[in-house]
C-alpha positions in Angstrom: 1.0 8.7 -13.2 3.5 11.5 -12.8 7.0 10.6 -11.7 7.5 12.5 -8.5 10.6 12.6 -6.4 9.6 10.5 -3.3 11.8 11.1 -0.2 13.2 7.7 0.6 16.0 9.2 2.8 13.9 9.8 6.0 13.3 6.1 6.8 16.5 4.4 5.7 15.4 4.1 2.0 11.8 3.0 2.7 8.4 4.8 2.6 5.0 3.5 3.7 2.7 2.6 0.9 -1.0 2.7 1.8 -3.3 0.6 -0.4 -6.9 1.7 -0.7 -9.8 0.1 -2.7 -10.6 2.6 -5.5 -14.3 1.7 -5.5 -15.1 1.5 -1.8 -12.4 3.6 -0.2 -11.5 0.8 2.2 -7.9 0.7 3.4 -6.7 -2.7 2.4 -3.1 -2.9 3.6 0.1 -1.0 4.3 3.5 -2.1 3.0 6.9 -0.5 2.4 8.5 0.6 -0.8 12.1 1.4 -1.7 13.0 3.3 -4.9 13.2 0.1 -6.9 9.7 -1.2 -5.9 8.2 2.3 -6.4 9.6 2.5 -9.9 8.5 -1.1 -10.6 5.0 -0.1 -9.6 5.1 2.9 -11.9 6.4 0.7 -14.8 4.0 -2.2 -14.4 0.9 -0.6 -13.0 0.7 -3.2 -10.2 1.8 -2.5 -6.7 5.2 -3.9 -5.8 6.6 -3.7 -2.3 10.0 -4.2 -0.7 9.8 -7.2 1.6 11.7 -6.3 4.8 11.9 -9.9 5.9 12.9 -11.4 2.6 15.0 -8.4 1.5 13.6 -8.5 -2.1 11.0 -7.0 -4.3 7.5 -8.5 -3.8 4.6 -7.9 -6.2 1.5 -8.3 -4.1 -0.7 -11.1 -5.5 2.1 -12.6 -7.6 1.3 -16.1 -6.3 -2.3 -15.7 -5.1 -3.5 -13.9 -8.2 -4.9 -11.1 -6.0 -2.8 -8.4 -7.7 -3.3 -4.7 -7.0 -3.9 -2.8 -10.2 -3.1 0.9 -9.7 -6.0 3.1 -10.6 -4.5 6.3 -9.1 -1.4 7.2 -7.0 -0.6 10.1 -4.9 1.9 11.2 -2.2 1.5 13.2 1.0 2.7 16.8 1.5 6.1 15.7 2.6 6.5 13.2 -0.3 7.5 10.4 2.2 4.3 8.3 2.0 2.5 6.9 -1.1 -1.2 6.2 -1.4 -2.3 3.7 -4.1 -6.0 3.5 -5.0 -6.3 0.1 -6.6 -8.6 -2.4 -8.2 -8.0 -5.9 -6.7 -7.7 -8.7 -9.2 -8.5 -12.3 -8.4 -10.9 -13.2 -5.5 -10.3 -9.8 -3.8 -8.7 -11.2 -0.6 -5.8 -9.0 -0.1 -4.6 -10.1 3.3 -2.5 -13.3 3.7 -5.0 -14.3 6.4 -7.8 -14.6 3.7 -9.6 -11.4 4.3 -10.4 -8.4 2.0 -8.4 -6.0 4.3 -5.5 -6.6 6.7 -7.3 -4.2 9.1 -9.7 -6.6 10.8 -8.7 -6.5 14.4 -10.6 -3.8 16.4 -8.8 -1.9 19.2 -10.8 -0.7 22.1 -10.5 3.0 22.5 -11.7 4.9 25.6 -13.0 7.9 23.7 -13.8 10.3 26.6 -12.6 13.5 25.0 -15.3 16.2 24.6 -15.9 17.2 21.0 -16.2 21.0 20.6 
């Protein structure tokens, strides 16, 4: 991974970190990173977040064993969001609710716009 200057200034020192399964393309979760958790991720090869509730670094899967091994990382055009394509270790259940993805709750959308 190339060390790129991520813009942590826009959101009070945090950036969204999107986690995607490298094999399936499924979005698994979104967390937040500060500079320290971003650098820890680059150093270890495992996704580390900043816990906004506990106010400390948090390596996903540290206790459950479902660690997120980084296969590829990229940033968006503004360099204020990070995307990690990962391989999930352990049983593959990333969400704390025991599911593969945190995105399991459908939202009804009234899609009436005409596609042209």
